[in-house]
C-alpha atoms as one frame of an Amber mdcrd trajectory, in Angstrom:
protein
  -6.669  -6.355  -0.566  -3.111  -5.728   0.613  -0.083  -7.455  -0.853   2.144
  -9.213   1.656   4.827 -11.522   0.357   8.334 -12.302   1.516   9.881  -8.867
   1.933   7.462  -6.890  -0.268   4.213  -5.308   0.855   1.651  -2.961  -0.647
  -0.977  -1.430   1.609  -4.214  -0.272  -0.032  -6.239   2.392   1.776  -9.492
   4.015   0.633 -10.653   7.382   1.911 -13.508   9.125   0.159 -12.787   9.280
  -3.570  -9.117   8.449  -3.151  -7.144   5.218  -2.990  -3.606   5.082  -1.647
  -1.252   2.190  -2.452   1.995   2.270  -0.480   4.789  -0.140  -1.381   7.406
  -1.060   1.230  10.274  -3.499   1.563  12.056  -4.958  -1.407  11.340  -7.102
  -4.431  14.250  -9.231  -5.541  12.482 -12.444  -6.500  13.493 -14.172  -9.714
   9.878 -14.103 -10.956   8.043 -11.365  -9.040   5.136 -11.462 -11.498   3.972
 -14.633  -9.711   3.199 -12.429  -6.706   2.551  -8.964  -8.103   0.405  -9.848
 -11.143  -2.360 -11.833  -9.371  -2.569  -9.120  -6.703  -2.774  -6.300  -9.267
  -5.426  -8.205 -11.252  -7.589  -8.150  -8.101  -6.825  -4.529  -7.215  -7.163
  -2.804 -10.609 -10.940  -3.278 -11.025 -11.511  -1.736  -7.578  -9.794   1.511
  -8.647 -12.445   2.515 -11.173 -13.547   6.108 -10.688 -11.006   6.866  -7.940
  -8.021   9.176  -7.699  -5.131   6.778  -7.046  -1.867   7.610  -5.281   0.849
   4.936  -5.661   3.845   5.520  -3.400   7.120   3.662  -4.014   9.295   5.827
  -1.730   9.310   3.166   1.008  10.857   0.546  -1.263  14.378  -0.465  -0.375
  14.960  -2.236  -3.681  13.110  -3.275  -6.827  14.978  -5.529  -9.247  14.569
  -5.178 -12.996  12.327  -8.266 -13.145   9.895  -6.518 -10.804   9.457  -3.423
 -12.928   7.357  -5.020 -15.700   4.567  -6.304 -13.397   4.629  -2.926 -11.607
   4.404  -1.134 -14.961   1.454  -3.338 -15.982  -0.264  -2.565 -12.681   0.195
   1.172 -13.209  -1.009   0.908 -16.809  -4.113  -0.977 -15.698  -4.771   1.540
 -12.919  -4.470   4.358 -15.425  -7.043   2.642 -17.653  -9.744   2.564 -14.947
  -8.931   5.310 -12.426  -9.810   8.974 -12.782  -6.157   9.818 -12.141  -2.959
   8.123 -10.970  -0.133   9.833  -9.107   3.117   7.841  -8.872   5.488   8.897
  -6.114   9.129   7.839  -5.999  12.312   9.148  -4.432  14.411  10.829  -7.111
  17.360  11.098  -4.715  17.650   7.294  -4.589  19.678   6.201  -7.611  17.868
   2.930  -8.408  14.443   4.589  -8.046  15.418   7.481 -10.316  16.763   5.079
 -12.957  13.845   2.640 -12.679  11.157   5.284 -13.009  12.876   7.343 -15.736
  11.147   5.395 -18.521   7.781   5.815 -16.823   8.433   9.577 -16.608   8.790
   9.624 -20.406   5.708   7.467 -21.025   3.608   9.485 -18.575   3.763  12.463
 -20.923   1.505  10.518 -23.309  -0.875   9.467 -20.503  -2.710  12.595 -19.320
  -4.205  10.944 -16.233  -0.832   9.645 -14.952   1.357  12.078 -13.036   4.822
  11.514 -11.571   6.351  12.990  -8.423   9.993  12.328  -7.554   9.984  13.925
  -4.084
């Protein structure tokens, strides 16, 4: 159930009660929702009852058009998973800026945690 498209990939790994989703590459498509949304619609139902770790630290670039389908994926994961941990690199300017709004929203979502290391 991995995502592989152009220069963007997301590798899904299950181990016990945990699911890891690791994003790598870059997403600079004009309409990334064409790729990300169908994939996330398949992945989200499989996360029910799991602890989910979503790691964006391997991303080289994520354009602003890509953030909404990513946000929807994280919101859907939060709805079905026991917990969701989002990892990003706070020392990378575009990652810090992109995930700042999610940091704020996560305070209202008790089962969504953020890590910027």
